[in-house]
C-alpha positions as CSV (number, residue, x, y, z in Angstrom):
1,M,90.1,134.3,87.5
2,S,88.9,132.0,84.6
3,G,85.8,134.4,84.2
4,S,87.6,137.2,83.2
5,G,87.5,138.2,79.2
6,A,84.3,136.1,78.5
7,P,81.9,137.9,76.2
8,T,78.8,138.8,76.4
9,T,76.5,136.3,74.4
10,V,72.5,137.2,75.7
11,V,71.0,137.0,72.4
12,D,67.2,137.1,71.3
13,G,66.8,133.1,71.0
14,S,63.0,133.3,70.5
15,G,61.2,130.5,68.9
16,L,64.3,128.5,70.1
17,R,63.6,124.7,72.0
18,V,66.3,124.1,74.3
19,A,66.6,121.2,76.9
20,V,68.5,121.6,80.0
21,V,70.0,118.2,81.5
22,A,71.2,118.8,84.9
23,A,73.3,116.3,87.7
24,S,72.1,115.1,90.5
25,W,75.6,115.4,92.6
26,H,76.1,118.5,94.9
27,T,72.8,119.8,95.3
28,E,73.8,123.3,96.5
29,V,76.1,123.7,93.3
30,M,73.7,122.0,91.3
31,D,71.1,124.3,92.2
32,G,73.0,127.4,91.6
33,L,73.7,125.8,88.3
34,L,70.3,125.4,87.2
35,D,69.2,128.5,88.3
36,G,71.8,130.4,86.1
37,A,70.6,128.6,82.9
38,R,67.0,129.2,83.6
39,R,67.9,132.9,84.1
40,G,70.2,132.7,80.7
41,L,66.9,131.2,78.8
42,E,64.6,133.6,80.4
43,A,67.8,136.6,79.1
44,C,67.7,135.5,75.5
45,R,63.6,135.4,75.3
46,V,63.6,131.5,75.6
47,T,60.1,129.9,76.3
48,D,60.2,126.4,74.8
49,S,62.4,124.3,77.7
50,V,62.8,121.9,79.3
51,V,64.7,120.4,82.2
52,V,65.7,116.9,83.3
53,R,67.9,115.9,85.7
54,V,70.5,112.5,85.5
55,P,72.2,110.9,88.2
56,G,75.7,112.6,87.4
57,T,78.1,114.3,84.9
58,F,78.9,110.9,83.7
59,E,75.2,110.9,82.4
60,L,75.1,113.7,80.6
61,S,76.3,112.6,77.2
62,V,73.2,110.2,76.5
63,A,70.5,112.2,77.5
64,A,72.4,115.1,75.4
65,A,72.5,112.7,72.5
66,R,69.2,111.8,73.0
67,L,67.7,115.5,73.4
68,A,69.4,116.8,70.5
69,A,66.9,115.1,68.1
70,S,64.3,117.2,69.6
71,Y,66.0,120.7,70.5
72,D,67.5,123.2,69.0
73,A,70.1,123.2,71.9
74,V,70.9,121.5,74.9
75,V,72.7,123.0,78.0
76,T,74.7,120.7,80.0
77,L,75.4,121.0,83.9
78,G,77.3,118.9,86.5
79,V,80.2,119.2,88.5
80,V,83.1,117.3,89.1
81,I,85.1,117.4,92.6
82,R,88.8,116.3,92.5
83,G,89.2,113.5,95.5
84,G,92.1,111.3,95.8
85,T,91.6,108.5,92.8
86,P,91.5,108.7,89.6
87,H,87.6,108.6,89.2
88,F,87.5,112.4,88.9
89,D,90.0,112.5,85.4
90,Y,88.0,109.8,83.9
91,V,84.3,111.4,84.5
92,C,86.0,114.7,83.2
93,Q,87.2,113.5,80.3
94,S,84.3,111.2,79.5
95,A,82.0,114.1,80.1
96,T,84.3,116.3,77.6
97,N,84.7,113.8,74.7
98,G,80.8,112.3,74.9
99,L,79.4,116.0,75.0
100,T,81.8,117.1,72.3
101,D,80.5,114.2,70.3
102,V,77.1,115.0,70.2
103,A,77.8,118.4,69.2
104,V,79.7,117.8,66.3
105,R,77.7,114.4,65.4
106,T,74.5,116.0,65.5
107,G,75.0,119.8,64.6
108,V,73.0,120.9,67.9
109,P,74.8,123.3,70.2
110,I,75.9,122.1,73.2
111,G,76.0,124.4,76.0
112,F,79.1,123.0,79.0
113,G,78.4,123.6,82.0
114,V,80.3,121.1,84.0
115,L,82.4,122.2,86.6
116,T,86.1,120.3,87.3
117,C,87.0,121.3,90.4
118,D,90.2,120.6,92.9
119,T,87.4,121.7,95.7
120,E,84.2,122.3,96.7
121,Q,84.9,126.0,97.2
122,Q,85.9,126.7,93.7
123,A,82.4,124.8,92.7
124,L,80.7,127.1,94.7
125,D,83.0,130.4,93.2
126,R,81.4,129.5,90.2
127,A,77.4,128.3,90.7
128,G,76.1,131.4,90.4
129,L,74.9,131.5,94.2
130,P,74.4,134.6,95.7
131,G,78.0,136.0,96.8
132,S,79.9,133.7,93.3
133,P,81.8,135.9,91.3
134,E,81.2,133.5,88.3
135,D,77.8,131.7,87.1
136,K,78.9,129.3,85.2
137,G,74.9,127.7,84.7
138,F,73.7,131.3,82.7
139,E,77.4,131.5,80.8
140,A,76.4,127.7,79.4
141,S,73.2,128.8,78.5
142,T,73.8,131.6,76.9
143,A,76.4,130.2,74.9
144,A,74.0,127.3,73.4
145,I,71.3,129.9,72.5
146,A,73.8,132.0,70.8
147,T,75.6,129.3,68.6
148,A,71.8,128.3,67.8
149,V,71.0,131.8,67.0
150,T,74.3,132.2,65.0
151,L,73.3,128.4,62.6
152,R,69.9,129.2,62.3
153,G,71.6,131.4,59.2
154,V,74.1,128.9,58.4
155,P,73.1,126.5,55.7
156,I,74.2,123.1,55.8
157,G,77.0,122.2,53.4
158,G,76.9,126.3,52.3
159,R,79.3,129.1,52.5
160,V,79.2,131.9,55.0
161,D,80.9,135.0,53.9
162,G,81.5,138.0,56.5
163,P,84.5,139.1,59.2
164,G,85.7,135.8,60.8
165,A,83.3,133.8,58.4
166,A,85.4,130.3,57.4
167,L,82.4,127.9,57.2
168,T,82.5,126.5,53.7
């Protein structure tokens, strides 16, 4: 199971501004992911948030890039289910590379809640719906917030000392 060994990342994100960008394909899965992201925001005490809907997973990167300038973290949610053409590979690679680029280029944490599944059932199992064993919307939201909280104390170009600190 992909969720085994997941860390607990619920932190106090009070005062953070968080944008959630959600694709529109696969309504049932996306509704679950979005509800999970909202639960994550609430668990981390984030009260300043906005939800932006885009047509599909491919469009997440451009929306995240625009929102990163105004928010402390951006949570991205999408789902791509494998079909009989290479479309799956292109969209998954584009979303992964695009969102990674936004995070690295802007320094704004991006919560990666993009499901890349072989079947619709795999997506439903990860969507945080009643009976789903995993809640990837919640995980993406809390990971982005935890990273933003961590980076609050990291000076740009500065050094962080302590266990596991490798930023210089």
